[in-house]
C-alpha positions as CSV (number, residue, x, y, z in Angstrom):
1,M,90.2,78.4,71.7
2,Q,87.9,77.8,74.4
3,T,86.8,80.8,76.6
4,P,86.1,79.2,80.5
5,N,82.6,79.1,81.7
6,F,83.0,80.9,85.3
7,S,79.3,80.8,85.8
8,R,79.5,76.8,86.0
9,R,82.6,77.2,87.9
10,G,80.8,79.8,90.7
11,Q,78.2,77.4,90.9
12,Q,80.3,74.0,91.7
13,Q,81.8,76.4,94.4
14,E,79.0,77.5,96.1
15,R,77.7,73.7,95.5
16,R,80.9,72.9,97.6
17,S,80.7,76.0,100.2
18,Q,77.3,74.6,101.6
19,I,76.3,73.1,104.6
20,H,74.2,70.4,103.2
21,H,73.6,68.8,106.1
22,L,74.2,69.2,110.4
23,E,74.1,66.4,112.7
24,I,73.6,67.7,116.3
25,N,72.6,65.4,119.0
26,G,72.1,62.0,116.5
27,A,69.5,64.2,114.7
28,T,70.2,64.9,111.1
29,L,69.1,68.3,109.5
30,I,68.5,69.1,106.3
31,T,65.8,72.2,105.9
32,H,67.9,75.5,105.8
33,S,65.1,76.5,108.5
34,D,66.4,73.9,110.8
35,K,69.9,74.4,110.3
36,T,70.0,78.4,110.6
37,A,68.1,77.5,114.2
38,A,70.5,75.4,115.0
39,L,73.5,77.5,114.2
40,T,71.6,80.6,115.9
41,D,71.4,78.4,118.9
42,Y,74.3,77.2,119.3
43,Y,76.2,80.7,118.6
44,T,73.6,82.3,121.1
45,T,74.8,79.8,123.6
46,I,78.7,80.3,123.1
47,L,78.3,84.2,122.7
48,G,75.7,85.1,125.4
49,R,72.7,87.3,125.3
50,V,72.6,91.1,125.0
51,T,72.0,92.2,128.5
52,V,70.7,95.6,129.8
53,R,72.8,97.6,132.1
54,S,71.8,100.2,134.1
55,W,74.0,102.4,136.1
56,G,73.0,102.4,139.9
57,F,75.0,105.6,141.1
58,D,74.5,109.6,140.8
59,L,77.3,111.0,139.4
60,Q,76.7,114.8,141.4
61,V,77.3,112.5,145.0
62,L,79.9,110.8,143.2
63,Y,81.9,113.7,142.3
64,S,80.6,115.7,145.4
65,H,84.2,115.6,147.2
66,A,86.0,116.7,143.4
67,D,86.7,120.5,142.5
68,Q,84.4,121.9,140.3
69,A,85.8,122.9,136.8
70,E,85.2,126.1,136.0
71,E,82.2,126.2,133.0
72,A,83.1,129.3,131.5
73,P,86.3,128.4,129.5
74,L,85.1,125.2,128.3
75,I,82.0,126.0,126.9
76,A,83.8,129.4,125.1
77,P,84.4,129.6,121.4
78,F,87.8,128.1,120.5
79,S,90.4,131.1,120.2
80,E,93.0,131.4,117.4
81,G,95.8,130.7,119.9
82,E,94.1,127.4,121.1
83,A,93.6,126.3,117.7
84,K,97.3,126.9,116.6
85,Q,98.7,125.4,119.7
86,A,96.6,122.6,119.2
87,I,97.8,121.8,115.4
88,R,101.4,122.4,116.9
89,N,100.9,119.6,119.4
90,M,99.6,117.4,117.1
91,N,102.3,114.5,115.6
92,S,103.8,116.3,112.4
93,A,104.5,112.7,110.9
94,S,100.3,111.4,111.4
95,A,99.3,110.5,108.1
96,P,96.8,113.2,106.4
97,G,93.1,113.6,107.1
98,P,90.3,113.4,104.6
99,D,91.4,116.4,102.9
100,G,94.9,114.9,102.2
101,L,96.5,117.2,104.9
102,G,98.4,116.9,107.7
103,P,99.1,118.9,110.5
104,S,102.6,119.4,109.3
105,F,101.1,121.3,106.5
106,Y,99.1,123.3,108.7
107,A,101.4,124.0,111.2
108,A,104.1,125.5,108.5
109,T,101.1,127.5,106.5
110,W,99.3,128.7,109.7
111,D,99.4,132.8,108.2
112,T,97.9,131.3,104.8
113,T,95.3,128.8,106.5
114,K,94.5,130.1,110.1
115,R,91.2,132.0,108.4
116,A,89.8,128.5,107.5
117,V,90.6,126.3,110.0
118,M,89.1,129.1,112.3
119,E,85.7,128.9,110.0
120,F,85.5,125.2,110.4
121,L,85.8,125.7,113.9
122,Q,83.3,128.3,114.4
123,A,81.2,126.4,112.6
124,F,81.7,122.7,114.9
125,Y,81.3,125.2,118.0
126,C,77.9,126.5,116.6
127,G,76.8,123.3,115.4
128,A,76.6,123.8,111.6
129,M,79.6,121.7,110.8
130,D,78.9,117.8,110.8
131,L,82.0,115.4,111.5
């Protein structure tokens, strides 16, 4: 029994998949560089070019009439109560995280896991944890 020649099959598939030539405005393009330039020009035309945007407003002026939030609670370290409430407010049926555990696990085992959770949150707060 003869084994199939996968290399030859791959080469045949590659030849069938290649764009051998392009005809644009009556001109036939054969070289790789000509085909690349024509396709790049075409897709740049239909997709557009990157446009640099700049904002022309001042946030302080824009929100000058709005109530200002108190800064201290927003930059304070996470409290145990906040962490516990955040975990309980999460969808208990959501997919597990990278550790393989979902919010329902942490909510059910809070007394056991709160120390590890709070250490993680403290490291995040201090900038020592790279998410």
